[in-house]
C-alpha beads as a LAMMPS data file, in Angstrom:
LAMMPS data file: protein, C-alpha beads

349 atoms
348 bonds

1 atom types
1 bond types

-500.0 500.0 xlo xhi
-500.0 500.0 ylo yhi
-500.0 500.0 zlo zhi

Masses

1 110.0

Atoms # bond

1 1 1 366.009 -208.904 -314.120
2 1 1 367.362 -208.766 -310.783
3 1 1 369.324 -211.303 -308.608
4 1 1 368.670 -211.478 -305.171
5 1 1 371.096 -212.194 -301.912
6 1 1 369.765 -214.528 -299.257
7 1 1 370.240 -214.492 -295.530
8 1 1 372.365 -217.060 -296.226
9 1 1 374.650 -215.075 -298.299
10 1 1 373.591 -217.256 -301.816
11 1 1 372.447 -215.260 -304.865
12 1 1 369.310 -216.387 -306.444
13 1 1 367.576 -215.398 -309.764
14 1 1 367.729 -214.056 -312.405
15 1 1 364.156 -212.656 -311.800
16 1 1 361.504 -210.767 -313.241
17 1 1 360.362 -207.031 -311.103
18 1 1 356.774 -208.904 -310.706
19 1 1 358.827 -212.132 -310.402
20 1 1 360.315 -210.500 -307.506
21 1 1 357.259 -208.628 -306.090
22 1 1 355.787 -212.079 -305.913
23 1 1 358.509 -212.977 -303.629
24 1 1 357.935 -209.993 -301.302
25 1 1 354.467 -210.674 -301.014
26 1 1 354.932 -214.565 -300.235
27 1 1 357.742 -213.072 -297.309
28 1 1 360.327 -214.960 -299.112
29 1 1 361.702 -211.459 -299.948
30 1 1 361.575 -208.073 -298.045
31 1 1 362.457 -204.440 -299.167
32 1 1 365.250 -204.594 -297.069
33 1 1 366.770 -207.428 -299.024
34 1 1 369.844 -207.027 -300.669
35 1 1 369.479 -207.034 -304.959
36 1 1 370.984 -205.957 -308.379
37 1 1 370.293 -205.905 -311.702
38 1 1 371.665 -208.009 -314.206
39 1 1 374.609 -206.846 -315.316
40 1 1 375.539 -204.170 -312.324
41 1 1 378.066 -204.551 -309.845
42 1 1 376.576 -202.215 -306.788
43 1 1 373.992 -204.475 -304.487
44 1 1 371.302 -201.928 -302.656
45 1 1 368.145 -202.700 -301.440
46 1 1 365.103 -203.569 -303.246
47 1 1 363.507 -200.341 -301.880
48 1 1 365.993 -198.515 -303.448
49 1 1 364.881 -199.624 -306.784
50 1 1 361.675 -197.760 -308.668
51 1 1 360.427 -201.016 -309.642
52 1 1 359.865 -202.191 -305.525
53 1 1 359.159 -198.392 -304.034
54 1 1 355.633 -199.369 -304.567
55 1 1 354.690 -202.625 -304.021
56 1 1 351.954 -204.261 -305.776
57 1 1 349.198 -206.670 -303.960
58 1 1 349.436 -209.698 -304.326
59 1 1 346.134 -209.874 -306.458
60 1 1 346.718 -207.099 -308.930
61 1 1 350.217 -209.211 -309.803
62 1 1 350.108 -211.482 -312.902
63 1 1 351.359 -215.436 -311.147
64 1 1 354.812 -216.151 -312.554
65 1 1 355.382 -217.540 -316.075
66 1 1 355.306 -221.306 -315.970
67 1 1 358.136 -222.796 -318.411
68 1 1 357.239 -226.324 -319.944
69 1 1 357.996 -228.881 -317.995
70 1 1 356.797 -227.094 -314.964
71 1 1 359.764 -225.761 -313.355
72 1 1 359.162 -223.832 -310.329
73 1 1 359.424 -219.616 -309.462
74 1 1 362.133 -217.647 -311.168
75 1 1 363.578 -216.758 -314.851
76 1 1 362.564 -219.443 -316.984
77 1 1 360.771 -220.655 -313.753
78 1 1 364.045 -221.843 -311.826
79 1 1 366.586 -219.908 -309.532
80 1 1 369.902 -220.066 -310.726
81 1 1 372.643 -220.196 -308.564
82 1 1 375.890 -218.956 -308.962
83 1 1 378.999 -221.066 -309.549
84 1 1 381.316 -220.370 -306.905
85 1 1 381.886 -222.767 -304.349
86 1 1 382.053 -221.153 -300.786
87 1 1 380.823 -218.552 -302.235
88 1 1 376.917 -216.209 -302.863
89 1 1 375.848 -218.507 -305.643
90 1 1 375.597 -222.411 -304.210
91 1 1 372.358 -224.729 -304.074
92 1 1 371.545 -224.518 -301.155
93 1 1 367.940 -225.248 -299.323
94 1 1 366.027 -223.181 -296.073
95 1 1 366.937 -219.814 -295.787
96 1 1 365.297 -218.060 -293.224
97 1 1 365.271 -214.167 -291.810
98 1 1 369.216 -214.262 -290.426
99 1 1 372.335 -212.908 -290.447
100 1 1 374.278 -214.370 -293.599
101 1 1 377.590 -213.479 -295.969
102 1 1 377.091 -210.415 -298.595
103 1 1 379.426 -209.794 -301.749
104 1 1 383.066 -209.563 -300.195
105 1 1 382.906 -211.641 -297.176
106 1 1 380.443 -208.865 -294.797
107 1 1 377.531 -210.064 -292.961
108 1 1 374.397 -209.176 -293.574
109 1 1 371.668 -209.032 -291.151
110 1 1 367.862 -208.940 -291.800
111 1 1 367.846 -209.826 -295.799
112 1 1 365.663 -212.006 -295.271
113 1 1 365.014 -214.726 -298.646
114 1 1 363.275 -217.659 -298.090
115 1 1 362.435 -219.882 -301.323
116 1 1 359.449 -222.615 -300.683
117 1 1 361.226 -225.060 -302.111
118 1 1 364.762 -226.480 -302.631
119 1 1 366.250 -224.147 -305.606
120 1 1 367.069 -226.330 -308.895
121 1 1 369.481 -224.701 -311.396
122 1 1 367.859 -224.131 -315.028
123 1 1 370.075 -221.998 -317.378
124 1 1 368.948 -219.296 -318.594
125 1 1 366.791 -218.803 -321.678
126 1 1 367.825 -216.304 -324.120
127 1 1 367.422 -215.198 -327.575
128 1 1 371.229 -215.642 -328.775
129 1 1 370.344 -213.295 -331.807
130 1 1 368.861 -210.163 -330.157
131 1 1 371.444 -210.710 -326.800
132 1 1 374.302 -211.036 -329.285
133 1 1 373.583 -207.907 -331.013
134 1 1 373.365 -205.681 -327.869
135 1 1 376.547 -206.771 -326.559
136 1 1 378.248 -206.289 -330.370
137 1 1 377.047 -202.932 -330.196
138 1 1 378.291 -202.094 -326.881
139 1 1 381.285 -203.634 -327.315
140 1 1 384.783 -201.483 -328.014
141 1 1 387.633 -202.235 -330.285
142 1 1 389.778 -205.185 -328.623
143 1 1 392.640 -204.646 -327.882
144 1 1 395.217 -207.741 -328.284
145 1 1 398.673 -206.212 -326.077
146 1 1 395.512 -204.598 -323.567
147 1 1 394.215 -208.186 -323.227
148 1 1 398.122 -209.625 -322.657
149 1 1 399.174 -207.020 -320.653
150 1 1 396.234 -207.360 -317.796
151 1 1 396.614 -211.069 -318.042
152 1 1 400.289 -210.851 -317.236
153 1 1 399.712 -208.405 -314.032
154 1 1 396.818 -210.576 -312.673
155 1 1 399.314 -213.637 -312.758
156 1 1 401.644 -211.823 -311.154
157 1 1 399.510 -210.197 -308.450
158 1 1 398.136 -213.648 -307.396
159 1 1 400.890 -215.996 -308.245
160 1 1 400.916 -218.533 -306.429
161 1 1 397.300 -218.451 -306.221
162 1 1 396.819 -218.044 -310.166
163 1 1 399.267 -220.660 -310.595
164 1 1 398.620 -222.847 -308.015
165 1 1 394.961 -223.307 -309.476
166 1 1 395.091 -223.793 -312.612
167 1 1 397.901 -226.766 -311.570
168 1 1 395.527 -228.198 -309.031
169 1 1 392.641 -227.461 -312.201
170 1 1 394.706 -229.452 -314.770
171 1 1 395.994 -232.475 -312.725
172 1 1 392.164 -233.389 -311.450
173 1 1 391.200 -233.450 -315.503
174 1 1 394.693 -235.229 -316.276
175 1 1 394.244 -238.335 -313.396
176 1 1 390.812 -238.780 -314.667
177 1 1 391.848 -238.942 -318.587
178 1 1 394.160 -241.809 -317.165
179 1 1 391.785 -243.900 -315.766
180 1 1 391.512 -247.354 -317.288
181 1 1 389.072 -247.842 -319.405
182 1 1 386.903 -245.376 -318.225
183 1 1 388.966 -242.694 -318.279
184 1 1 388.917 -241.046 -321.857
185 1 1 385.293 -241.009 -321.747
186 1 1 385.290 -239.217 -318.819
187 1 1 387.748 -236.878 -319.547
188 1 1 385.041 -235.690 -322.486
189 1 1 382.558 -235.392 -320.269
190 1 1 384.291 -233.450 -317.718
191 1 1 386.678 -231.367 -319.470
192 1 1 383.900 -228.205 -319.446
193 1 1 382.874 -228.726 -316.677
194 1 1 386.869 -227.898 -314.991
195 1 1 387.791 -225.590 -317.863
196 1 1 383.944 -223.294 -316.746
197 1 1 385.336 -223.480 -313.235
198 1 1 388.813 -222.821 -314.209
199 1 1 387.697 -219.495 -316.218
200 1 1 385.105 -218.826 -313.631
201 1 1 388.059 -218.622 -311.379
202 1 1 390.654 -216.281 -313.204
203 1 1 386.986 -213.908 -313.894
204 1 1 386.340 -213.767 -309.994
205 1 1 390.002 -212.628 -309.896
206 1 1 389.948 -210.301 -312.644
207 1 1 386.792 -208.457 -311.033
208 1 1 388.878 -207.866 -307.801
209 1 1 387.462 -210.672 -306.004
210 1 1 389.777 -213.570 -304.237
211 1 1 387.901 -216.765 -304.700
212 1 1 388.812 -220.165 -303.285
213 1 1 389.656 -223.186 -304.922
214 1 1 386.536 -224.333 -304.771
215 1 1 385.389 -222.171 -307.189
216 1 1 387.161 -224.553 -309.601
217 1 1 385.137 -227.295 -309.140
218 1 1 382.135 -225.029 -308.945
219 1 1 380.972 -226.374 -312.109
220 1 1 380.158 -229.976 -310.600
221 1 1 377.339 -228.524 -308.465
222 1 1 376.356 -224.975 -309.770
223 1 1 376.289 -225.683 -314.063
224 1 1 377.384 -229.474 -314.960
225 1 1 375.008 -229.963 -317.576
226 1 1 375.542 -226.988 -318.929
227 1 1 378.645 -226.752 -319.020
228 1 1 379.259 -230.500 -320.397
229 1 1 377.444 -229.883 -323.026
230 1 1 378.657 -227.184 -323.666
231 1 1 382.061 -228.906 -324.566
232 1 1 380.631 -231.885 -326.421
233 1 1 378.926 -230.102 -328.383
234 1 1 381.147 -227.509 -329.481
235 1 1 384.059 -229.997 -329.626
236 1 1 381.626 -232.684 -331.882
237 1 1 380.830 -229.673 -334.254
238 1 1 384.393 -228.151 -334.476
239 1 1 385.773 -231.790 -334.727
240 1 1 383.295 -232.184 -337.583
241 1 1 384.423 -228.595 -339.239
242 1 1 387.971 -229.677 -338.849
243 1 1 387.157 -232.930 -340.740
244 1 1 386.065 -231.698 -343.849
245 1 1 386.342 -228.133 -344.265
246 1 1 389.622 -227.123 -341.859
247 1 1 388.574 -223.578 -341.924
248 1 1 384.475 -223.904 -340.735
249 1 1 386.554 -226.053 -337.815
250 1 1 389.049 -223.305 -336.907
251 1 1 386.614 -220.695 -336.862
252 1 1 384.032 -222.434 -334.678
253 1 1 387.124 -223.233 -332.517
254 1 1 387.408 -219.782 -331.572
255 1 1 384.084 -218.794 -332.060
256 1 1 382.745 -220.776 -329.284
257 1 1 386.165 -219.274 -326.656
258 1 1 383.460 -217.762 -324.321
259 1 1 380.874 -220.694 -323.999
260 1 1 382.117 -221.504 -320.734
261 1 1 382.503 -218.329 -319.307
262 1 1 378.712 -217.335 -320.745
263 1 1 377.361 -220.693 -318.973
264 1 1 379.016 -219.233 -315.623
265 1 1 378.801 -215.918 -315.644
266 1 1 375.526 -215.265 -316.785
267 1 1 373.803 -218.681 -316.584
268 1 1 373.156 -219.121 -319.689
269 1 1 372.032 -223.051 -321.729
270 1 1 374.803 -224.274 -323.563
271 1 1 373.124 -223.702 -327.027
272 1 1 372.675 -219.681 -326.133
273 1 1 375.804 -219.611 -324.880
274 1 1 377.600 -221.012 -327.643
275 1 1 375.569 -218.836 -329.734
276 1 1 376.201 -216.147 -328.491
277 1 1 379.824 -216.703 -328.102
278 1 1 379.828 -217.628 -332.161
279 1 1 378.154 -213.807 -332.583
280 1 1 379.980 -211.643 -330.504
281 1 1 383.287 -212.784 -331.172
282 1 1 382.562 -213.552 -334.927
283 1 1 382.064 -209.662 -335.076
284 1 1 385.234 -208.943 -334.433
285 1 1 386.728 -213.238 -335.255
286 1 1 390.819 -211.524 -336.798
287 1 1 391.147 -209.734 -333.408
288 1 1 390.005 -212.261 -331.006
289 1 1 392.356 -214.997 -333.218
290 1 1 395.319 -212.831 -332.870
291 1 1 394.346 -212.767 -329.195
292 1 1 394.688 -216.474 -329.453
293 1 1 397.829 -216.798 -331.563
294 1 1 400.020 -214.401 -329.459
295 1 1 398.749 -215.756 -325.909
296 1 1 398.877 -219.791 -326.834
297 1 1 402.736 -218.629 -328.058
298 1 1 403.430 -217.248 -324.311
299 1 1 402.022 -221.098 -323.037
300 1 1 403.947 -222.578 -325.501
301 1 1 406.897 -221.192 -323.983
302 1 1 406.419 -222.699 -320.703
303 1 1 406.948 -226.496 -322.938
304 1 1 410.443 -224.984 -323.464
305 1 1 410.917 -224.654 -320.024
306 1 1 410.797 -227.736 -318.917
307 1 1 406.906 -228.316 -319.409
308 1 1 406.573 -227.389 -315.650
309 1 1 406.803 -223.831 -317.013
310 1 1 403.750 -224.150 -318.863
311 1 1 401.858 -223.035 -315.518
312 1 1 403.199 -220.321 -315.618
313 1 1 402.572 -219.297 -318.655
314 1 1 399.505 -220.828 -319.655
315 1 1 397.756 -218.916 -316.762
316 1 1 398.522 -215.921 -319.885
317 1 1 396.439 -217.727 -322.114
318 1 1 393.786 -217.773 -319.675
319 1 1 393.511 -214.491 -318.215
320 1 1 393.968 -213.015 -322.094
321 1 1 390.566 -215.035 -322.706
322 1 1 388.771 -214.091 -319.743
323 1 1 389.840 -210.328 -320.201
324 1 1 388.507 -210.606 -323.757
325 1 1 385.354 -211.786 -322.894
326 1 1 384.827 -208.821 -320.028
327 1 1 385.831 -206.454 -322.521
328 1 1 383.272 -207.935 -325.406
329 1 1 380.299 -209.158 -323.086
330 1 1 380.816 -206.886 -320.023
331 1 1 381.915 -203.789 -321.881
332 1 1 382.642 -200.983 -319.686
333 1 1 380.197 -199.173 -322.462
334 1 1 377.340 -201.265 -321.408
335 1 1 375.781 -200.446 -318.141
336 1 1 373.854 -203.429 -317.652
337 1 1 373.492 -206.552 -319.703
338 1 1 370.706 -206.736 -322.121
339 1 1 367.459 -207.672 -320.024
340 1 1 366.605 -211.580 -320.490
341 1 1 362.940 -212.664 -321.611
342 1 1 361.068 -214.598 -319.330
343 1 1 360.380 -217.071 -321.552
344 1 1 362.699 -219.038 -324.170
345 1 1 362.452 -217.989 -327.730
346 1 1 363.202 -220.347 -330.398
347 1 1 366.725 -220.538 -331.154
348 1 1 367.969 -218.237 -334.301
349 1 1 370.983 -219.813 -336.744

Bonds

1 1 1 2
2 1 2 3
3 1 3 4
4 1 4 5
5 1 5 6
6 1 6 7
7 1 7 8
8 1 8 9
9 1 9 10
10 1 10 11
11 1 11 12
12 1 12 13
13 1 13 14
14 1 14 15
15 1 15 16
16 1 16 17
17 1 17 18
18 1 18 19
19 1 19 20
20 1 20 21
21 1 21 22
22 1 22 23
23 1 23 24
24 1 24 25
25 1 25 26
26 1 26 27
27 1 27 28
28 1 28 29
29 1 29 30
30 1 30 31
31 1 31 32
32 1 32 33
33 1 33 34
34 1 34 35
35 1 35 36
36 1 36 37
37 1 37 38
38 1 38 39
39 1 39 40
40 1 40 41
41 1 41 42
42 1 42 43
43 1 43 44
44 1 44 45
45 1 45 46
46 1 46 47
47 1 47 48
48 1 48 49
49 1 49 50
50 1 50 51
51 1 51 52
52 1 52 53
53 1 53 54
54 1 54 55
55 1 55 56
56 1 56 57
57 1 57 58
58 1 58 59
59 1 59 60
60 1 60 61
61 1 61 62
62 1 62 63
63 1 63 64
64 1 64 65
65 1 65 66
66 1 66 67
67 1 67 68
68 1 68 69
69 1 69 70
70 1 70 71
71 1 71 72
72 1 72 73
73 1 73 74
74 1 74 75
75 1 75 76
76 1 76 77
77 1 77 78
78 1 78 79
79 1 79 80
80 1 80 81
81 1 81 82
82 1 82 83
83 1 83 84
84 1 84 85
85 1 85 86
86 1 86 87
87 1 87 88
88 1 88 89
89 1 89 90
90 1 90 91
91 1 91 92
92 1 92 93
93 1 93 94
94 1 94 95
95 1 95 96
96 1 96 97
97 1 97 98
98 1 98 99
99 1 99 100
100 1 100 101
101 1 101 102
102 1 102 103
103 1 103 104
104 1 104 105
105 1 105 106
106 1 106 107
107 1 107 108
108 1 108 109
109 1 109 110
110 1 110 111
111 1 111 112
112 1 112 113
113 1 113 114
114 1 114 115
115 1 115 116
116 1 116 117
117 1 117 118
118 1 118 119
119 1 119 120
120 1 120 121
121 1 121 122
122 1 122 123
123 1 123 124
124 1 124 125
125 1 125 126
126 1 126 127
127 1 127 128
128 1 128 129
129 1 129 130
130 1 130 131
131 1 131 132
132 1 132 133
133 1 133 134
134 1 134 135
135 1 135 136
136 1 136 137
137 1 137 138
138 1 138 139
139 1 139 140
140 1 140 141
141 1 141 142
142 1 142 143
143 1 143 144
144 1 144 145
145 1 145 146
146 1 146 147
147 1 147 148
148 1 148 149
149 1 149 150
150 1 150 151
151 1 151 152
152 1 152 153
153 1 153 154
154 1 154 155
155 1 155 156
156 1 156 157
157 1 157 158
158 1 158 159
159 1 159 160
160 1 160 161
161 1 161 162
162 1 162 163
163 1 163 164
164 1 164 165
165 1 165 166
166 1 166 167
167 1 167 168
168 1 168 169
169 1 169 170
170 1 170 171
171 1 171 172
172 1 172 173
173 1 173 174
174 1 174 175
175 1 175 176
176 1 176 177
177 1 177 178
178 1 178 179
179 1 179 180
180 1 180 181
181 1 181 182
182 1 182 183
183 1 183 184
184 1 184 185
185 1 185 186
186 1 186 187
187 1 187 188
188 1 188 189
189 1 189 190
190 1 190 191
191 1 191 192
192 1 192 193
193 1 193 194
194 1 194 195
195 1 195 196
196 1 196 197
197 1 197 198
198 1 198 199
199 1 199 200
200 1 200 201
201 1 201 202
202 1 202 203
203 1 203 204
204 1 204 205
205 1 205 206
206 1 206 207
207 1 207 208
208 1 208 209
209 1 209 210
210 1 210 211
211 1 211 212
212 1 212 213
213 1 213 214
214 1 214 215
215 1 215 216
216 1 216 217
217 1 217 218
218 1 218 219
219 1 219 220
220 1 220 221
221 1 221 222
222 1 222 223
223 1 223 224
224 1 224 225
225 1 225 226
226 1 226 227
227 1 227 228
228 1 228 229
229 1 229 230
230 1 230 231
231 1 231 232
232 1 232 233
233 1 233 234
234 1 234 235
235 1 235 236
236 1 236 237
237 1 237 238
238 1 238 239
239 1 239 240
240 1 240 241
241 1 241 242
242 1 242 243
243 1 243 244
244 1 244 245
245 1 245 246
246 1 246 247
247 1 247 248
248 1 248 249
249 1 249 250
250 1 250 251
251 1 251 252
252 1 252 253
253 1 253 254
254 1 254 255
255 1 255 256
256 1 256 257
257 1 257 258
258 1 258 259
259 1 259 260
260 1 260 261
261 1 261 262
262 1 262 263
263 1 263 264
264 1 264 265
265 1 265 266
266 1 266 267
267 1 267 268
268 1 268 269
269 1 269 270
270 1 270 271
271 1 271 272
272 1 272 273
273 1 273 274
274 1 274 275
275 1 275 276
276 1 276 277
277 1 277 278
278 1 278 279
279 1 279 280
280 1 280 281
281 1 281 282
282 1 282 283
283 1 283 284
284 1 284 285
285 1 285 286
286 1 286 287
287 1 287 288
288 1 288 289
289 1 289 290
290 1 290 291
291 1 291 292
292 1 292 293
293 1 293 294
294 1 294 295
295 1 295 296
296 1 296 297
297 1 297 298
298 1 298 299
299 1 299 300
300 1 300 301
301 1 301 302
302 1 302 303
303 1 303 304
304 1 304 305
305 1 305 306
306 1 306 307
307 1 307 308
308 1 308 309
309 1 309 310
310 1 310 311
311 1 311 312
312 1 312 313
313 1 313 314
314 1 314 315
315 1 315 316
316 1 316 317
317 1 317 318
318 1 318 319
319 1 319 320
320 1 320 321
321 1 321 322
322 1 322 323
323 1 323 324
324 1 324 325
325 1 325 326
326 1 326 327
327 1 327 328
328 1 328 329
329 1 329 330
330 1 330 331
331 1 331 332
332 1 332 333
333 1 333 334
334 1 334 335
335 1 335 336
336 1 336 337
337 1 337 338
338 1 338 339
339 1 339 340
340 1 340 341
341 1 341 342
342 1 342 343
343 1 343 344
344 1 344 345
345 1 345 346
346 1 346 347
347 1 347 348
348 1 348 349
């Protein structure tokens, strides 16, 4: 699976090699277009990948598969956009062959990629069991102290950006929740979108980037429906578990921790993200649970510090979760993410 950079600096994909070849044949991409495999960090020209060194003629290539519902080209027939506002991955219209911003803010010229129509955000369909199994097989044992330590260094190294961003996101959510009559309902629907943006904001810092504050609200344009549904369904299942048996609710509350990150980072459907999160965390559930206890304890110290201190200690919790995600989902032992199927298999439990 591949992700391409358009001349406007936006990301398009994930897409199969055959779909990228089709885009090349249609003139929407060239062999000089920048791309990378899903899960890789380095961007390269398409001609540097073995799959595109000898592009097949359009007549010899199978047409891109369309999912049920008739979406356009792309993985599952769609062009998924990244969720960082003001950075590669935002929704956008016509992309010609002019200059555009590449990752890191560098200007790229001549790497045109022009979709035939406005991109439609559709989550990437995967088999949760297969996807999670490969991630579990590559992940090392989670180290609680290392995650907390890195979260501390992340916060102190980007103090005002991290603290300010966290404050902004949580204040917006609180303001929404205090709207008369509609606040409670709006808070339920928007909490996942805000938290998903906050986690993605932290993730970008953890990967050495310098995201702007717009990333915190990127979920509103990039993954609103999956984040909203992920929040609603995971909260509902967790609440049911807590009401009836308590322990299953605690299990699910911890197991669904990576849901928002998987939606934002891997562009997964909300249910696939929930299942992949549950399976990956279950493999090291007690370690993740211990991390949450330690990080939550540190976050609670902020309440003791006249409450305002929570905006200093809460980033430790967010950062620790993000680093646990990186260790278990994007393990250094895993050079690339599991291959994504071109059609959505049935969800297994």
